[in-house]
N, C-alpha and C positions, 0 to 999 in steps of 0.2 A: 881201679879208677882210670878213666880215660885221660890221656895227655891232651891238654888244651894249649894250642899254639896261637899266639897273638900276632896279628898283622896290622900295619897302619896303611890304609888306603889314602894316600896323600891327595889333598885337594888340587894339586897340580895335574892330576891324572896320570902321573908316572906309576910304574909298576910298584906293587906293595913291597915293603921291606920287612923282613922277619924281625920280631922283637924277642925279648927274653921270654922263656917259658914261665907261665904263672900257674902253679898247681892249685887245686882246690884247697881252701883253708881247712886245717884239721877240725876247727869248730863246726864247719858245715858238714864235713864228711862223717862226723861221728853222731849225727842226730837224725839219720835217715829212718831209723826204725825198720819196720818191714814194708817192702814194696812188692806189689804183685807183678813182678817182671824185672828185667835187668835195667837198673836205673842208669840213665844217660845224663851226664852233666854237659849241657850245651855251652854254658857260660858261668863262670864262678862269681860274677858280679853283674846282676841285672834284674830288672823288673819291667812290667808293662801295665798300662791302663787297659780298659776294655772298650774304648771308643775309637780305636784305630784298627782297621782290618784290610787285608789279611796280615796278621802279626807274624805269621810263619807260613811258608810255602814248601811244598815237596816238588822237586824237579825230578820227574821220572826218567828223563833222558840220561842224566848222569848219576842217578840214585843218591841224591843229597836232600837234606832238610835244611832250610835257611830260617833261622830264628832271630827276630829282632828284639832289642831291649835297650835300656838306658842304664849305664853304670852309675853307682852311687859313691859318694865320698866315704861312706862307712865300709864299703866292701874292699876286697883285695885290691891293692894298688890304687886306692881311692884318691890319694893326692895327685896321682898322674892321670887317672881314668875318670874321675867323677864328672858326670855330664857327657861322657862319650856316647854317641849314637852308634850302636854296634850291631853287627850281623854275625851270628855264629853259623858256620857252614859245616854241617855234620855229614860225613861220608858213611852211608849206611853199610856199605860193603866192608870197609876197613875199620870203622869205629873211630877214625881220627876226626877231630873237630878243630877248625881254624876260626878264630875270632877276628873279624875285619872291622876297622873303625871307619865309619862313613863320615862322621863329623866329630872332630876332637873338641871336647869340653864345651858342647853347645849349652847345656843346662841340665843339672841333676834333678830330673823330674820324670816320673813314670809316664806322664801324659805325652812325652815327646817320642815314644817308641815309633819306629818306622813301619809303614805299610809297604807291601811288596806286590809286584806284578811281573809275571814271566811273559815277556813280549813274544809275538809270533816269530821273531828272528832268534829267540833263545836268550836274548840279553835280559838282565834283571833291571827292574826299575824300583828304586826305594824313595819314598816320600816321607818327610818328617817335618816337625815344627817345634817351636818353643811353646810354652804353656802361657797363653794369655798375656803376652808382654810385647809382641811386635806384629807388624802387618805382613809378615813374610812366611811363605812355605818354601822348603828346600827340597831339591830332588837330585838324584844321581842315577846314571845308567852304567851298568857294567861294561868294561872295555871289550869283552869278548863274550860270545854266546856260551851259556852254561858254565860260566867261570866267574865266581865272586871274589877272586883274588885281587883284582884291580878294577878301578872304576874311573869313568870319565870325570872331568871337572864338574864341581857342583854348580847347579843353576838355582835361581830363585824366582818365585812368583810373588807379586806384591799387590796389596789392596790400597796402596798409597793413593790419596786423592779421592777415595770413596767417601761419601757423606756418612757421618756418624761413627760410632765406635767400631773399629774393624780389626781387632787383634785376632790372629789366627791360632787355632788349637785343633789338633787331631787331623788324621788323614785316613780316608777310606776310598780304596781304588776298586772300580768296577768297569769292565769293558763289555760293550754290547756289540756283538759281531754284525748284526743287521745294520747298525748305524756306522760301523767301523769307527767307533768313537770310544775313548777312555774318559771316565769321569773320576774326579776326586771330590769327595764331600768333606767339608770341614766346618768347624764353628767359626763364624766370621762376623759379618756386618750386624751390628746390634746384638751380638752374641747369638745370632740366628744361624740355622743350617744354611750354608752357602756352597756354591759349586764352582769348580774350574773344570775345563775339559780340554781334551787333546784329540786331534785327528791324525797324529803321526806317532802314536804309541808312546807318548811322553817326551819326545824330542822338544816339543814346545807345548805350553799350556796357555789358555786364555780364560778370562772371566766368563762364567756361564749363568750367573743370576743367583737370586736368593730363593731358597726353597720354601721356607715358612717365615712368618713374622708375627709377633705379638708385642704388646707393650711389655717391656722388660720388667720382670718382678724379681728382685733380688739379684742373684749372681748370673744366671744364664737361662736361655730359652731352649726348649725342645732337645732333650738328650735322645739321640737317634741311633738305632742299630739298623744296618743295611744288609740285604742279601740279594743276589742276582742269579738268574739262570744263565747269564753270559751271552744271551741271544738277543732278547728284545724287551726285558723288563727288569726293573730294580725295585724290590720291595723294601719297606721300612716300617719300623714301629718307633713310637716316640712318646715323650711326656709333654706336658705344657711347659714346665720350668724345672729347676733343680728341686729335688724333694725336700731339701732343707728349707726352702722358701715357699713351697706350695704343696697342697694335698693333691698330687697328680693322679689322673687316670692314664691309661695307655691306649694309644690310637694306632691304626694300621692303614696304609695305603700303598700304592705302587705307581711307578713312573713307566710309561710306555708311549712311544711316539711323541715325546716331548710334552705329554699331558700327565697330570696327577689324577689318579683314580682312587675311589674307595674300594673296600674289599670286594664288593660285588661287581666292580667294573664301571661304576658310574663316574663320570668326569667331574672333578671338583675344581680343577684349575686347568684351563685350556692351553696355558703356556708357562711351563716351569722355568723358562729361561728369561723371565722378566725380573725386574727388581721389586715388583709389587709384592709377591708372596701372599699366601693366605694363612689364616690361623689353622694350625693342625687339628683343632677341634672340629673342623669340617670333615675329617676322615672318619673311618669306622671305629667306634669305641670297642676295644678288646676287653679291657679290665676297668671296672668302675671304682673310683675312690669311694670309701665308706661302705663298700660291699661287705656283707656279712656271710661268713662261712662257718658252719657248725657252731653258731652262736658267738663267733669272734669277729671283730670289726677290723678290716684291712684298709690301711691308708698309705699315702706318700709312696706310691708305686714308682718303680724305676725299671728301665729296660736293661736286660742282661745279655740275651743272645737271640738271633733270628736265623733260621735256615728255611730252605724250600724243599718240599718233598718231591717225589718223582712226578707228581701231577702239577708241579709249580704252585702248590698250596703252601702258604707260610705256616711255620711252626715257631713259637716264641717261648722264651723263658723270661720270667718276670720276678722281681723281688718287691717286697713291700713291708711296712711295719704292721705288726699285729698288736691290737689292744693298747694303742697309744692314746689313752683317754684319761684325763684331758689331753688335748693335743700338745706335743712336745714335752711330755712328762716322762717318757721312757723310750729308750732305744735298744732295749735288751732282748727284743723278740722280733726277729725278721722271718719272713716266710718265702719259700719258692713256690711259684705257680707256673703251670705248663698250659699253653694255649695253642689250639690248632684249628685252622680254618678248613672246613669240610666241603667247601664249594658253595655252601648256603649260609652258614653261620659259624661263629667262633664257639668252640667247645673248650671250656676252661676247667682245670682241676688243680687242687692243692697238691704239692709234691712232697715237701719236706720242710723242716725248720732250718733256718739259716743262722740262728743264734744272735748274739748282740753285735753292735757295730764294732768294727776293728779298732777304732779309736774315737774319742769323744768329739774331736773337732770335725769329724765327718760322720754325722749321725746315721747315715744310710749306707756306708761302705760295709760290704759283707765279703765272704770268700768267693762268691759268684759261681758260675757254672758254664758249661758248654753243651750244645746239642751236636750230636754226631752228624757231619754233613752228608753222609751216605745212608745213615740209618737213623732218621729223626725220632724213632721210638727209643733211642738210647741217649741218656744224659750222663755227664760227669760233673759232680757237684763238689764244692769245697764247703765244709761245715764243721763246727765244733760239737754237733749233736748227731749221734749215730741215727741215721734214718730207719734202721731196722727195728729199733726199740726206744728211740728218743732219749737214750742215756747220754749224759754230758761226757765230753772228751777233753783231754788236757790241751789239745791243740786242734787247729783246723786240719782235717784229713780229707782225702779225695775218695769219693764213692762213685761207683758206676751203677746206674739205674736203668732197668729195661722194663718197658711196659708192653703188654700184649692186648690191651683194651683201650688204647687211645689216651692213656694217662690216668685212668681211674684208679689203677693200682700199679705198684712198682716192685720189682725184685732187685735187691741191692747187694753189691759185692764191694768190699773195701779194696781200693787201689793202694792206699797207704794206711799203716796202722802203727800205733805206739810211737809216733814221731816225737822228737824233742823240740821241734819248732813247727811253725805253721806251714801248711801247703795251700797256696792261694792261686786263684784265677786260672783254672785250667782252660786250655784251648786246644781244639782239634783242627789242624789244617786239612784242606781237601787233598785226598790221596786217591784211593779207589775203594770199592766195596769190600775188598778182601784184606786191606791193610789199614791199620789205625796207629797213629802216633798221638799220644796225649802229652801235652807240654804245660808245665806250670812253673811257678817260682816258689822256692822253699827257703825259709829263714825267719828273720825278725824284721817287721815293718812297723814303723811308728808314725809315718806320714808319707805322702806321695813323693816327698823330696828326701826322705831319710829311711834307708833300709839296708840291711845286710842280708841279701838273698841271692840265691843261685838259680839260674834257669835250668830246669831238669825235666825229664820225661821218660816215658817207656814206649816201646813199640810193641803193640799187642799182636 
């Protein structure tokens, strides 16, 4: 078991002060089961949502992995750490992991996990928010290049004074080198996807406009996953609304040159930096609500992951309900679908069963999955149903799937087996074609605000 050292990066910007060592709790350490690799514990108390990215980054200059998460009251040292926005900094060479506190006791909610960006000068940028309760986003920049041990004072961006409901949730950082501009996409005005941007790598941010808009139905509009080539385009897939409130389809488009395009490159919004915004239903539909696959009806789709292949073609992972007829009568059968744009059309294939919802208050929460950023024909899924034979499992396990025919069939390998607790929400940060780190959280989760889970992973 790796020693985890905790540091407090004070909001005054002073150098971090070492705190007491906090070992992984025996309860967590004893439930690992079998893992296909050497299990790394990045943080003994943490979880993340899946609508903030990159949730983890690999710094190849100093050979470290930085993993963001939010500590819970139920986890180790929860009375002191609950609501901490934390960054675990893992030294690949030595195996030592230091946990840095970016903001102490902000809010115990997995939606608040930070997104990271490694700036051209080597300094780290971390952006984070509360969950739907204030008009501010927070960010910090590390004091020194390639060193997460101390951070500059915290800064904030505010939507105060904007018309309409404008509470901020989520952070998604994407830099386009041709524009020399950094974007942060978040849920904001009218609970629509909203943007802020920076021309100085995050030293300052300004309001950039509202990406989409619709009449709000229920809780939120347009759950969006983003991916970028880092040069001149940012791709996205999105829903109409929250699947609890609407029978969603999934749509795709991309931003380039300040314009919003459909999958085939047609312009559907000539200025994404306005407050006007268009309905996302003007984009290309990837997956249709009420579509029938092998005699089974799929509804209430949700976005899970998005990557770009070597040709800048988008590759998406989607979840949906199966056989929920009549509507809202059952949430016990969710499915994974794999969608890939081939330059002319979207090709969609069913992948695996995702099982029942994690808890009844969130009818469409599943274990989720991640597409490999360098090998988009490879998936890592969390499911309580073995995709090799569809047999039920005691807990959510992580499986690696590889396709050689565009997603029509998959070869599965278990990453975890016989676990005593759930393994949820795997994520693969960008590294290189030869190296892979798979990160997830393991433990017991009963709500987005209540969990006793550890951030763990393996390096393949």
